Structure formats: structure tokens, C-alpha cells
N, CA, C and O atoms as a Tinker XYZ file with bonds, in Angstrom:
   308  protein
     1  N     -8.366000  -14.613000   20.754000    73     2
     2  CA    -8.393000  -15.787000   19.914000    64     1     3
     3  C     -8.221000  -15.379000   18.440000    63     2     4     5
     4  O     -7.506000  -16.043000   17.690000    81     3
     5  N     -8.883000  -14.278000   18.032000    73     3     6
     6  CA    -8.776000  -13.828000   16.643000    64     5     7
     7  C     -7.373000  -13.316000   16.342000    63     6     8     9
     8  O     -6.850000  -13.504000   15.244000    81     7
     9  N     -6.776000  -12.667000   17.333000    73     7    10
    10  CA    -5.427000  -12.148000   17.131000    64     9    11
    11  C     -4.428000  -13.300000   16.989000    63    10    12    13
    12  O     -3.498000  -13.216000   16.188000    81    11
    13  N     -4.615000  -14.364000   17.754000    73    11    14
    14  CA    -3.748000  -15.539000   17.639000    64    13    15
    15  C     -3.862000  -16.164000   16.253000    63    14    16    17
    16  O     -2.862000  -16.569000   15.660000    81    15
    17  N     -5.086000  -16.238000   15.747000    73    15    18
    18  CA    -5.314000  -16.803000   14.424000    64    17    19
    19  C     -4.661000  -15.925000   13.351000    63    18    20    21
    20  O     -4.042000  -16.439000   12.420000    81    19
    21  N     -4.801000  -14.606000   13.480000    73    19    22
    22  CA    -4.216000  -13.678000   12.512000    64    21    23
    23  C     -2.691000  -13.773000   12.517000    63    22    24    25
    24  O     -2.059000  -13.753000   11.461000    81    23
    25  N     -2.107000  -13.877000   13.702000    73    23    26
    26  CA    -0.649000  -13.996000   13.781000    64    25    27
    27  C     -0.165000  -15.321000   13.200000    63    26    28    29
    28  O      0.898000  -15.380000   12.582000    81    27
    29  N     -0.938000  -16.372000   13.396000    73    27    30
    30  CA    -0.584000  -17.667000   12.829000    64    29    31
    31  C     -0.602000  -17.637000   11.304000    63    30    32    33
    32  O      0.298000  -18.169000   10.654000    81    31
    33  N     -1.625000  -17.018000   10.742000    73    31    34
    34  CA    -1.714000  -16.905000    9.286000    64    33    35
    35  C     -0.576000  -16.044000    8.765000    63    34    36    37
    36  O      0.052000  -16.379000    7.761000    81    35
    37  N     -0.308000  -14.933000    9.445000    73    35    38
    38  CA     0.763000  -14.019000    9.032000    64    37    39
    39  C      2.118000  -14.730000    9.036000    63    38    40    41
    40  O      2.887000  -14.619000    8.080000    81    39
    41  N      2.401000  -15.449000   10.102000    73    39    42
    42  CA     3.686000  -16.150000   10.205000    64    41    43
    43  C      3.802000  -17.266000    9.170000    63    42    44    45
    44  O      4.891000  -17.528000    8.657000    81    43
    45  N      2.687000  -17.924000    8.862000    73    43    46
    46  CA     2.705000  -18.975000    7.847000    64    45    47
    47  C      2.998000  -18.391000    6.473000    63    46    48    49
    48  O      3.795000  -18.949000    5.718000    81    47
    49  N      2.361000  -17.274000    6.144000    73    47    50
    50  CA     2.586000  -16.635000    4.851000    64    49    51
    51  C      4.033000  -16.182000    4.729000    63    50    52    53
    52  O      4.639000  -16.353000    3.671000    81    51
    53  N      4.600000  -15.609000    5.784000    73    51    54
    54  CA     5.989000  -15.161000    5.763000    64    53    55
    55  C      6.928000  -16.352000    5.588000    63    54    56    57
    56  O      7.882000  -16.274000    4.815000    81    55
    57  N      6.673000  -17.443000    6.290000    73    55    58
    58  CA     7.537000  -18.623000    6.188000    64    57    59
    59  C      7.495000  -19.215000    4.775000    63    58    60    61
    60  O      8.531000  -19.597000    4.233000    81    59
    61  N      6.316000  -19.289000    4.188000    73    59    62
    62  CA     6.198000  -19.818000    2.826000    64    61    63
    63  C      6.901000  -18.883000    1.845000    63    62    64    65
    64  O      7.559000  -19.349000    0.915000    81    63
    65  N      6.771000  -17.571000    2.038000    73    63    66
    66  CA     7.423000  -16.614000    1.147000    64    65    67
    67  C      8.942000  -16.721000    1.242000    63    66    68    69
    68  O      9.637000  -16.612000    0.232000    81    67
    69  N      9.452000  -16.931000    2.432000    73    67    70
    70  CA    10.902000  -17.065000    2.610000    64    69    71
    71  C     11.416000  -18.324000    1.904000    63    70    72    73
    72  O     12.518000  -18.320000    1.355000    81    71
    73  N     10.630000  -19.390000    1.918000    73    71    74
    74  CA    11.048000  -20.633000    1.269000    64    73    75
    75  C     10.856000  -20.597000   -0.250000    63    74    76    77
    76  O     11.730000  -21.043000   -0.993000    81    75
    77  N      9.746000  -20.081000   -0.706000    73    75    78
    78  CA     9.394000  -20.160000   -2.118000    64    77    79
    79  C      9.970000  -18.989000   -2.920000    63    78    80    81
    80  O     10.285000  -19.157000   -4.098000    81    79
    81  N     10.114000  -17.824000   -2.316000    73    79    82
    82  CA    10.580000  -16.636000   -3.020000    64    81    83
    83  C     11.905000  -16.804000   -3.738000    63    82    84    85
    84  O     11.984000  -16.513000   -4.931000    81    83
    85  N     12.954000  -17.263000   -3.059000    73    83    86
    86  CA    14.237000  -17.457000   -3.753000    64    85    87
    87  C     14.172000  -18.515000   -4.863000    63    86    88    89
    88  O     14.870000  -18.396000   -5.870000    81    87
    89  N     13.353000  -19.528000   -4.687000    73    87    90
    90  CA    13.220000  -20.544000   -5.735000    64    89    91
    91  C     12.599000  -19.957000   -7.000000    63    90    92    93
    92  O     13.073000  -20.206000   -8.109000    81    91
    93  N     11.547000  -19.184000   -6.825000    73    91    94
    94  CA    10.906000  -18.558000   -7.985000    64    93    95
    95  C     11.828000  -17.499000   -8.587000    63    94    96    97
    96  O     11.959000  -17.415000   -9.808000    81    95
    97  N     12.467000  -16.692000   -7.739000    73    95    98
    98  CA    13.377000  -15.665000   -8.235000    64    97    99
    99  C     14.555000  -16.248000   -8.985000    63    98   100   101
   100  O     14.958000  -15.704000  -10.013000    81    99
   101  N     15.112000  -17.332000   -8.501000    73    99   102
   102  CA    16.235000  -17.976000   -9.170000    64   101   103
   103  C     15.846000  -18.583000  -10.506000    63   102   104   105
   104  O     16.630000  -18.584000  -11.454000    81   103
   105  N     14.616000  -19.102000  -10.570000    73   103   106
   106  CA    14.180000  -19.694000  -11.842000    64   105   107
   107  C     13.852000  -18.627000  -12.876000    63   106   108   109
   108  O     13.823000  -18.921000  -14.071000    81   107
   109  N     13.605000  -17.404000  -12.448000    73   107   110
   110  CA    13.265000  -16.329000  -13.385000    64   109   111
   111  C     14.472000  -15.492000  -13.800000    63   110   112   113
   112  O     14.300000  -14.513000  -14.526000    81   111
   113  N     15.651000  -15.828000  -13.380000    73   111   114
   114  CA    16.805000  -14.984000  -13.691000    64   113   115
   115  C     17.141000  -14.983000  -15.180000    63   114   116   117
   116  O     17.783000  -14.052000  -15.667000    81   115
   117  N     16.719000  -16.000000  -15.898000    73   115   118
   118  CA    17.011000  -16.057000  -17.333000    64   117   119
   119  C     15.890000  -15.448000  -18.177000    63   118   120   121
   120  O     16.039000  -15.301000  -19.390000    81   119
   121  N     14.776000  -15.097000  -17.548000    73   119   122
   122  CA    13.669000  -14.442000  -18.254000    64   121   123
   123  C     13.403000  -13.097000  -17.581000    63   122   124   125
   124  O     12.353000  -12.889000  -16.974000    81   123
   125  N     14.362000  -12.197000  -17.697000    73   123   126
   126  CA    14.258000  -10.926000  -16.990000    64   125   127
   127  C     13.105000  -10.074000  -17.509000    63   126   128   129
   128  O     12.552000   -9.267000  -16.762000    81   127
   129  N     12.736000  -10.240000  -18.777000    73   127   130
   130  CA    11.619000   -9.458000  -19.309000    64   129   131
   131  C     10.314000   -9.812000  -18.602000    63   130   132   133
   132  O      9.439000   -8.957000  -18.463000    81   131
   133  N     10.170000  -11.052000  -18.155000    73   131   134
   134  CA     8.966000  -11.467000  -17.447000    64   133   135
   135  C      8.896000  -10.801000  -16.077000    63   134   136   137
   136  O      7.823000  -10.390000  -15.635000    81   135
   137  N     10.029000  -10.697000  -15.417000    73   135   138
   138  CA    10.088000  -10.023000  -14.119000    64   137   139
   139  C      9.736000   -8.541000  -14.297000    63   138   140   141
   140  O      8.975000   -7.978000  -13.509000    81   139
   141  N     10.294000   -7.918000  -15.337000    73   139   142
   142  CA     9.989000   -6.513000  -15.619000    64   141   143
   143  C      8.502000   -6.328000  -15.891000    63   142   144   145
   144  O      7.892000   -5.389000  -15.378000    81   143
   145  N      7.914000   -7.207000  -16.687000    73   143   146
   146  CA     6.489000   -7.112000  -17.007000    64   145   147
   147  C      5.630000   -7.282000  -15.760000    63   146   148   149
   148  O      4.658000   -6.551000  -15.566000    81   147
   149  N      5.984000   -8.235000  -14.924000    73   147   150
   150  CA     5.233000   -8.469000  -13.693000    64   149   151
   151  C      5.299000   -7.251000  -12.767000    63   150   152   153
   152  O      4.286000   -6.846000  -12.197000    81   151
   153  N      6.491000   -6.673000  -12.621000    73   151   154
   154  CA     6.629000   -5.497000  -11.767000    64   153   155
   155  C      5.890000   -4.293000  -12.353000    63   154   156   157
   156  O      5.334000   -3.484000  -11.610000    81   155
   157  N      5.882000   -4.175000  -13.676000    73   155   158
   158  CA     5.151000   -3.094000  -14.320000    64   157   159
   159  C      3.659000   -3.212000  -14.043000    63   158   160   161
   160  O      2.998000   -2.216000  -13.746000    81   159
   161  N      3.133000   -4.418000  -14.140000    73   159   162
   162  CA     1.711000   -4.645000  -13.869000    64   161   163
   163  C      1.390000   -4.332000  -12.409000    63   162   164   165
   164  O      0.373000   -3.698000  -12.125000    81   163
   165  N      2.242000   -4.767000  -11.482000    73   163   166
   166  CA     2.012000   -4.468000  -10.066000    64   165   167
   167  C      2.037000   -2.969000   -9.795000    63   166   168   169
   168  O      1.229000   -2.469000   -9.013000    81   167
   169  N      2.954000   -2.251000  -10.432000    73   167   170
   170  CA     3.028000   -0.803000  -10.243000    64   169   171
   171  C      1.812000   -0.095000  -10.801000    63   170   172   173
   172  O      1.322000    0.855000  -10.189000    81   171
   173  N      1.314000   -0.529000  -11.940000    73   171   174
   174  CA     0.125000    0.090000  -12.519000    64   173   175
   175  C     -1.092000   -0.171000  -11.632000    63   174   176   177
   176  O     -1.902000    0.730000  -11.414000    81   175
   177  N     -1.223000   -1.375000  -11.127000    73   175   178
   178  CA    -2.347000   -1.694000  -10.238000    64   177   179
   179  C     -2.288000   -0.849000   -8.970000    63   178   180   181
   180  O     -3.308000   -0.312000   -8.539000    81   179
   181  N     -1.103000   -0.724000   -8.367000    73   179   182
   182  CA    -0.993000    0.072000   -7.146000    64   181   183
   183  C     -1.240000    1.550000   -7.428000    63   182   184   185
   184  O     -1.811000    2.245000   -6.588000    81   183
   185  N     -0.824000    2.042000   -8.588000    73   183   186
   186  CA    -1.082000    3.434000   -8.951000    64   185   187
   187  C     -2.575000    3.696000   -9.102000    63   186   188   189
   188  O     -3.070000    4.727000   -8.646000    81   187
   189  N     -3.297000    2.777000   -9.736000    73   187   190
   190  CA    -4.742000    2.928000   -9.903000    64   189   191
   191  C     -5.450000    2.886000   -8.555000    63   190   192   193
   192  O     -6.365000    3.672000   -8.308000    81   191
   193  N     -5.030000    1.971000   -7.679000    73   191   194
   194  CA    -5.646000    1.892000   -6.353000    64   193   195
   195  C     -5.390000    3.146000   -5.528000    63   194   196   197
   196  O     -6.283000    3.617000   -4.824000    81   195
   197  N     -4.177000    3.691000   -5.609000    73   195   198
   198  CA    -3.870000    4.929000   -4.894000    64   197   199
   199  C     -4.687000    6.094000   -5.433000    63   198   200   201
   200  O     -5.162000    6.932000   -4.666000    81   199
   201  N     -4.852000    6.150000   -6.748000    73   199   202
   202  CA    -5.636000    7.222000   -7.355000    64   201   203
   203  C     -7.090000    7.154000   -6.901000    63   202   204   205
   204  O     -7.693000    8.176000   -6.573000    81   203
   205  N     -7.654000    5.936000   -6.883000    73   203   206
   206  CA    -9.039000    5.777000   -6.442000    64   205   207
   207  C     -9.193000    6.117000   -4.962000    63   206   208   209
   208  O    -10.176000    6.750000   -4.576000    81   207
   209  N     -8.245000    5.709000   -4.134000    73   207   210
   210  CA    -8.318000    6.002000   -2.706000    64   209   211
   211  C     -8.164000    7.501000   -2.459000    63   210   212   213
   212  O     -8.824000    8.052000   -1.577000    81   211
   213  N     -7.310000    8.158000   -3.218000    73   211   214
   214  CA    -7.097000    9.598000   -3.055000    64   213   215
   215  C     -8.346000   10.372000   -3.443000    63   214   216   217
   216  O     -8.651000   11.396000   -2.830000    81   215
   217  N     -9.069000    9.906000   -4.441000    73   215   218
   218  CA   -10.275000   10.615000   -4.859000    64   217   219
   219  C    -11.399000   10.469000   -3.834000    63   218   220   221
   220  O    -12.338000   11.265000   -3.841000    81   219
   221  N    -11.325000    9.490000   -2.970000    73   219   222
   222  CA   -12.354000    9.309000   -1.939000    64   221   223
   223  C    -12.128000   10.192000   -0.717000    63   222   224   225
   224  O    -13.029000   10.343000    0.109000    81   223
   225  N    -10.942000   10.777000   -0.591000    73   223   226
   226  CA   -10.659000   11.625000    0.559000    64   225   227
   227  C    -11.440000   12.918000    0.471000    63   226   228   229
   228  O    -11.630000   13.469000   -0.613000    81   227
   229  N    -11.890000   13.401000    1.616000    73   227   230
   230  CA   -12.544000   14.710000    1.645000    64   229   231
   231  C    -11.850000   15.556000    2.700000    63   230   232   233
   232  O    -11.523000   15.084000    3.789000    81   231
   233  N    -11.640000   16.785000    2.359000    73   231   234
   234  CA   -10.958000   17.700000    3.247000    64   233   235
   235  C    -11.947000   18.726000    3.781000    63   234   236   237
   236  O    -12.867000   19.116000    3.062000    81   235
   237  N    -11.783000   19.172000    5.021000    73   235   238
   238  CA   -12.714000   20.137000    5.593000    64   237   239
   239  C    -12.776000   21.446000    4.807000    63   238   240   241
   240  O    -13.839000   22.063000    4.748000    81   239
   241  N    -11.678000   21.887000    4.205000    73   239   242
   242  CA   -11.672000   23.140000    3.474000    64   241   243
   243  C    -12.614000   23.075000    2.275000    63   242   244   245
   244  O    -13.227000   24.078000    1.910000    81   243
   245  N    -12.730000   21.897000    1.661000    73   243   246
   246  CA   -13.575000   21.754000    0.493000    64   245   247
   247  C    -15.052000   21.757000    0.861000    63   246   248   249
   248  O    -15.892000   22.113000    0.035000    81   247
   249  N    -15.378000   21.371000    2.074000    73   247   250
   250  CA   -16.764000   21.296000    2.490000    64   249   251
   251  C    -17.239000   22.588000    3.151000    63   250   252   253
   252  O    -18.392000   22.669000    3.573000    81   251
   253  N    -16.394000   23.580000    3.247000    73   251   254
   254  CA   -16.785000   24.843000    3.846000    64   253   255
   255  C    -16.495000   24.936000    5.329000    63   254   256   257
   256  O    -16.720000   25.992000    5.919000    81   255
   257  N    -16.016000   23.898000    5.948000    73   255   258
   258  CA   -15.679000   23.929000    7.360000    64   257   259
   259  C    -14.296000   24.542000    7.539000    63   258   260   261
   260  O    -13.425000   24.411000    6.678000    81   259
   261  N    -14.112000   25.206000    8.658000    73   259   262
   262  CA   -12.796000   25.766000    8.944000    64   261   263
   263  C    -11.956000   24.747000    9.700000    63   262   264   265
   264  O    -12.470000   23.958000   10.492000    81   263
   265  N    -10.694000   24.780000    9.450000    73   263   266
   266  CA    -9.769000   23.940000   10.191000    64   265   267
   267  C     -9.506000   24.635000   11.517000    63   266   268   269
   268  O     -9.322000   25.852000   11.553000    81   267
   269  N     -9.487000   23.874000   12.610000    73   267   270
   270  CA    -9.364000   24.463000   13.942000    64   269   271
   271  C     -8.087000   25.269000   14.111000    63   270   272   273
   272  O     -8.118000   26.340000   14.717000    81   271
   273  N     -6.993000   24.798000   13.607000    73   271   274
   274  CA    -5.717000   25.470000   13.790000    64   273   275
   275  C     -5.619000   26.775000   13.026000    63   274   276   277
   276  O     -4.893000   27.671000   13.458000    81   275
   277  N     -6.313000   26.924000   11.914000    73   275   278
   278  CA    -6.214000   28.125000   11.095000    64   277   279
   279  C     -6.777000   29.350000   11.805000    63   278   280   281
   280  O     -6.175000   30.422000   11.746000    81   279
   281  N     -7.904000   29.214000   12.467000    73   279   282
   282  CA    -8.519000   30.355000   13.141000    64   281   283
   283  C     -7.643000   30.840000   14.294000    63   282   284   285
   284  O     -7.511000   32.044000   14.510000    81   283
   285  N     -7.059000   29.928000   15.018000    73   283   286
   286  CA    -6.189000   30.311000   16.136000    64   285   287
   287  C     -4.913000   30.980000   15.635000    63   286   288   289
   288  O     -4.432000   31.939000   16.239000    81   287
   289  N     -4.371000   30.476000   14.541000    73   287   290
   290  CA    -3.158000   31.073000   13.976000    64   289   291
   291  C     -3.401000   32.496000   13.510000    63   290   292   293
   292  O     -2.522000   33.345000   13.659000    81   291
   293  N     -4.557000   32.779000   12.954000    73   291   294
   294  CA    -4.862000   34.113000   12.462000    64   293   295
   295  C     -5.050000   35.100000   13.609000    63   294   296   297
   296  O     -4.691000   36.270000   13.476000    81   295
   297  N     -5.604000   34.652000   14.728000    73   295   298
   298  CA    -5.795000   35.529000   15.881000    64   297   299
   299  C     -4.473000   35.936000   16.492000    63   298   300   301
   300  O     -4.331000   37.069000   16.951000    81   299
   301  N     -3.492000   35.027000   16.510000    73   299   302
   302  CA    -2.203000   35.324000   17.095000    64   301   303
   303  C     -1.413000   36.326000   16.261000    63   302   304   305
   304  O     -0.622000   37.089000   16.815000    81   303
   305  N     -1.604000   36.344000   14.958000    73   303   306
   306  CA    -0.859000   37.248000   14.074000    64   305   307
   307  C     -1.442000   38.598000   14.158000    63   306   308
   308  O     -0.967000   39.518000   13.493000    81   307
């Protein structure tokens, strides 16, 4: 039931985007600086989110644990 609801919302959002996107894009063709500014803001936001997500990652090498594949590779050599 939840998956059906999620697919319905997803399909609705896609349908609205297909209808509204070209209308908004066509109306902005004469104000290209606004499109550039909007894309710049979106890129900065995504860069900040990626930086924050990357800083939350932890790797086994940093915590002192050995990676399973490394020990086996060293024995074979």
C-alpha cells in the first residue's frame, strides 16, 4: 500500500514537471542571468550537502581496523 502511494506521488510530480517545466523555461529565456543565478545557488547547496555527507563517512583504516582484503592480499605476495 505504501509503495503504491509512493509511486502515485512520484508519477504526479513527474507529470506536473513535464507540463510546467517548459512553460517556466520558456518564460525565463529573456532573463538568462536569473537562470544562471538559480543554477549557481543550486550547485552551491549541493556542494555543501556533499561536503557535509562526506565528512560523516568513516573508514575502517581510520579506526584502526584492518580491511579484510588487505590481509589476504599481503599473504599471497
